[in-house]
N, C-alpha and C positions, 0 to 999 in steps of 0.2 A: 125423977129417980130411975125411971126405966132407961133413959138415955145414958146415964152414968154407968149403969150395970152393963149395958151393951158395949160401951167404950172400954170398960175395965176388962171384959171378956176378950174383946178384940186385941187389946194391948197385950194381954197374957199369952194369947195364941201366937201373936207375932213374935214375941220375945222368946218363945219356946222352940221356934223352928231352928233346926241345926242341919239342914240339908247340905250335903257335899262338904263336910267339915271333918277333919282338916284337909287342906289341899297340899299335896306332896308332889315334888318333881319326879319325872319318870326315871331318872338315873339314881334315885336314892334306894337304899336297901329295903327289902320287904320285911325285915325282922321287926317284930313288935308293932305292926300296923293293925289297926282295928278294922272291922268289917265295913265300916262306913267311910273309909278313906277314899278321897277323890284324887286320882293320879292325873296330873296335867303336864303338858310339855312346856315347862317354864324356861328351859335352857335351849330351846330350838333343837332338840335331839332328832326330831323327825325330818328336818329339812334336808339332811344328807341322803335321804332315800328318795327324794323327789326327782323325777326325770323319766327317761325311757330306758328300760332294761331289756336286753335281748339275750336269749339263751339259744344256742345252736348245737344240734347233735346230728351230724351227718346231713341228711336231707330235711330233717325236722327243725323248725325254729319256733320259738315262743317269744312274743313281744308284749311287755307289760309297761303301761304308762301310768305313773303315779303323780297325782297333783293334789294340792290342797283344796278342800271344799269349805268355803267360808259360810256355809249355811244356806238356807233356802230364801 
């Protein structure tokens, strides 16, 4: 009986998890989105920013290199 109770409790805890739900694309409107909404790059919107960007103002220059990080 003890094992059945533990299994039922574990099953209920697993089914009640709603982390990162709903998943929404970055380019969608922010109207009517709840606080738990997870925004994800579903349409590869961030790929156009990858590369090396250079800003020059007279003698000053700033170089920024952006690349994807696929985790640790």
